[in-house]
N, C-alpha and C positions, 0 to 999 in steps of 0.2 A: 206682307200678305199681298197676293196678287188679286187686285180688284176684278180682274176679268175671269177669275177662276169660277168654275161652275158651282151652283148652289150646293150640289151634293158634296163637293169637296169641303166647302166651308161648314156644312152641317155636321161633318164628322166630329167636330169639336164645338160644343155650344158656346164656349167662351170666345173662340176664334170667330165663330159665326156672328156673334153680336158685334165684335170689333170690326169685322168685314162690312157689316151693314152700316155701322157708324161711319166708316171711311167712305162708303159709297154715298152716304148722305152728304158728307163734306164735299166730295167730288162734285155731285150734281148741284149743290147750292152755289159753289163757286163757278161752275160751268154756266148755269143759267143767269147768274149775276153778271158774268162777263158778257153774255149775249144781250142782256137788257141794257147794260151801261155803256158798252162800246159805241153804239150810235150817238149817244149823248155827248161824246167827246167832240164830234164835229159840230153838233148843234150848238153847244156852248161856245165853241171856237168862232163860229159864224156870228154869234151874238156878242163877240168881243169880250167874253168872260174867260180870259186866258188863264187866270189863276185856277178857277174851277175846272177848266179843261185839263190843266196839268194834274190836278188832284185826281180827276177821273182816270187819267192815264196811269197814275200810280195804282189806283184801285184795280184797274184791268190787268196791269202787270203782276200785281200780287195774286190775282185770281189765276193767271196763267202759270205762275210759279208753283202755286199750290197744286194745280192739276198736273203739271209736269213732274213735280217731286213725288206725288202719289203714284203716277204711272210708271216712272222710270226708276225711282229709288225706294218706293214703298215707305216714304216718310212724310210727315205732315209739316210743311214748310213753316218754320217759326211757330208751330202749334196753333196757327190761326190767329195769332195776336194782332197782325196788321189789319185784318178785316174790321174788327170793331173800331179801331182808331180811325181808319180811313172812312168808314161808313158814317161815323158820328160827325167828323169834320166836313165831309162832303154834303151830308144832309143839312147840317146847320148853316153852312155857308150858302148852299143853294137856296135854302128858305130865305136867308137874309137878302139875297140879290134877286131872286125870282118869285118870291111870294109863295102863294099856294102851289104853284107848279113844282117848286122844290120840296114843299112840305110832304107831298104824297109819298116820296121815297123814304121818309123816316119810318113809316109803319112796317113795310116788309123788312127793313134793315133791323129794326128792334126785335121782330119775331125771329129772324134768322140767328141772332146772337145766341139764343137759347139752345140751338142745335149745333153750334160751332164751338162753344166754350163750355168748360165745366160749369155746373149750375151756379155756384157761388160767384164765380167770375162774371157770368152772364148777368146775374142780378145786380152786382156792383156797377158793371158797365152800363146797364140800362137805367139805373138810378141817375148816373152822371148824364146819360143821353137825354132823359126826360127833363132834367134840370136845365141843360143847355138849350134844348128846344123851347122850354118854357120862357127862358130869358129872351131868346131870339123872337119868339111869338109876341111877347110883351112889347118889344121894341118895334116890331114890324106890323102888327095887326091891331085892330080895335080890341078893347077890353073883352067884349063878348066872345070874339074869336079866340082870344088868348085862353080863356077858361075852357072853351070847347076843345081846343087843340090839346091843352095840357091834360085834361081828364080823359079824352079819347085815346091819346097816346099812352097815358098811364094804364088805362084799362087794357089796351092791347098788350102791353108788356106783362100785366098781371095774368091775363088769360094764357098767353104764351108760356109764362113761367109755370103755371099750374099744369098745363098740358105736357110740357117737357119733364116736369117732376114726376108726373104719373107714368109717362113712358119710361123714364129711368127706373122707377120702382118696378114696373112690369118686366123690364129687361132683367133686372136683378132676380126677380122671383122665377122667371122662366129659366134663367141660367141655373139657379139653385135646384129647381125641379129636375132639370135635364142632367145635372152632374152629381146628384146625390141619390142614394138609395132611400126610397120613401119610408121603409120600415125602420131602419136603424139610423138614418141620417149620415151614414158614412159616404165617402166618395164612391162613385160607380165606375164602370169600365170606360166611360166616355173620355176620361182624362188620363187613363192609365198609361198609354203609350207616351203622351207628352210629358208627364211627370217623370217617368223612368228615363226618357231621353234627356231631360234637363239634368238629371243626376249623372248620366253618362257624360254629358258635356262638361260638367264640373270636374269629373274625373280626368277627362282628356286635356282640358285647358289648364286647370289649376291644381291637379293632383289631389283633389279633395275626394276621399273615398266615401262611398255610401253603401248601405246594406239594406236588405229587405227581409222581412219575416213573413212566411206563409203559415197561417194557423187554421186548423180544421177541427171541429168538434168530433169526438169519437162517438160512433153509434147514434148519431143524431136522429136517424130515421125511426128509431124505436120510440122517440119522444112523440113524434107525430102519430105513430101507430097506437101508443098506449094512452097518451093524454090529449091528443088532438092537435090540429094545426094551429089553433089559437094559442095553446100553450107553447108550441114551438116558436111562434112569432114573438111571444113575450120573452122566451129564453134568449133569442137572438138580440132583442132590444137591450136586455140586461147585460148580455155579453159585451155588446158595443160600449156600454157605459163603463164596465169594468176595465176594458182595454184602454179606453181614453184616460182613465185615472192614472195609468202607468206611463203615459206618453208625454213627450215634450210638446210645446206649442208648435215647433217646426216639423214634427213628425206628421205623417199623413196616413190616415186609416181608410182602407177600401173594403167594401164587401164585393168580392168578385165571383161568388157562387152562392149556392143555397146556404151552406154553413161554413164557407171558406172565406177567410179574411186575409188581407195583406197590409203590412205596415211598412212604409218607406221611411228609412232613417237617414237623413242627410248627415254627412260628415261623421259617420259611425263605422268603426272597424268591426270585423266579423266577431271577434271575441267579445266586444261590448254588446253587439246585437244578440249573441248567444246568451249572455247573462240576462238581457232583457226578455228574451224568449222564455227562459226558465221562470222568470217572474210572472210573465203573462199566463203560463200554464198553471202556476201556483194560484193565481187569482181566479182561474176557472174552477179548480178543484177544491179551493179552500173552504167554500161553503155552498150549500145546495142552491139551486135556482128554484124560484117559486116555492120556497120552504122545504120541498121534499124531493126535488129532482137533482140527483147527483150526476155530475158530468166531468169528463176529462177531455183534454184536447191534445193533438199532435201538432208539431211545428217544425219548420225548416228555416235555415238561415243561409243567406248567400250574399257575399260581398261582391260588388261590381268589379270586373276585371277589365283592364285596358284593352280596347279594341273589339269588345263584344257588343252586340246589339241588345236592345231591351228584351227581345224575344228569347235570345239565348240566355241572358241573365235570369229571366223569369223561368225558363225551362229547367235550368239547373236547380233552382229552388223547388220547383214542382217535383222533380225526380227525387230530391232529398225528402220531400214530404211523403212520397210514396214509400220510401225506405222506412221512415218513422212509423208509418201504418203497418208495414210488413213486419217490422221488428217488435210489434206488440203494443203500439200506441202509447199515449201519455208520455211522450219523450220528445227531445229536440235532436234533429240531425243536421249537421252542417254540410252544405253543398260542397262537392268536390271542385277544386280549381279547374278551369277549362284547359284542355290541351292546346298546344300552340296552333295546331291545324284544325281547330274546332270549326264545324260548319256554321254558317250564318243564316240558316233557313229560318222561316217563321214558325210559329207554334199555334196550333189551334187549341185554345185553352178550354179544358173541360169545365163544366159547370161547378164541379167540386171534386176533391179527391175522394177516393174510396172510403166509405165510412165503416 
């Protein structure tokens, strides 16, 4: 991901947006850590602390490598593992030889770990950090200072851990809200292009064929007109539950319109997807919704073809769904294979197929 990309580009996909902000956080923490630590190299060198100066040079070099890899290769150098190691060693050794002047650097280092490492790794690293600093403080300072340092550093780690945990939970919840339909819990359009493109890449690279199913309830508007929109919402919620019962864990269910759903089936041939589509239609018509609302659905099936874009793939399925509607509904139509010279233009997806 390009960290210099404009926010609008990152915001087009919530998952990528969160990842982009995390990488920007990593970038800025290493950048400002380098700015803060670099002058200390000369300071420690002038004080004849050559070993500490060498360790600080390694710390700065790691920061520059992280910054460079993020900028040029879009990767996290060694996944940030050197930062905690160097931070712990430098802070402990500096405290041992410089007293309180070195101790002050332990606090920002401990807090930074919770934003650079996965939470469990950060907790484990900080436990080791606090223990090491406690031992150094016990050997270097009076007993009263030892207790103050140990508890204050421990509380700093605890508060940073709670804050990082809450931020992580908030990110997960915001991503879930941005990527799922609030009524049915299905995925929404925000990830549609990325998921279809991932299946196309599997087809191009590894010859792993995927298929998709479009399913649309027949005459759904009459439900809203006759029983009201609340009943319509309950029907859609129950429909999503019925569909999920027929799907594998690897299958992905989208709600892409009012009463139109899409199922992405990884590593599934068209004939197998067609069989599943018939099962899904049977699950819709097998028993009434809300005890007395009888419904049917129409569906289309399309297997991804080599060389086509996600919009062309989806458009073929959409055209087949229109055919199913035109031919009398309550049936499955398989999409035609693309012609060799098929156009690669985009598709403005309607809210739903004709009901």
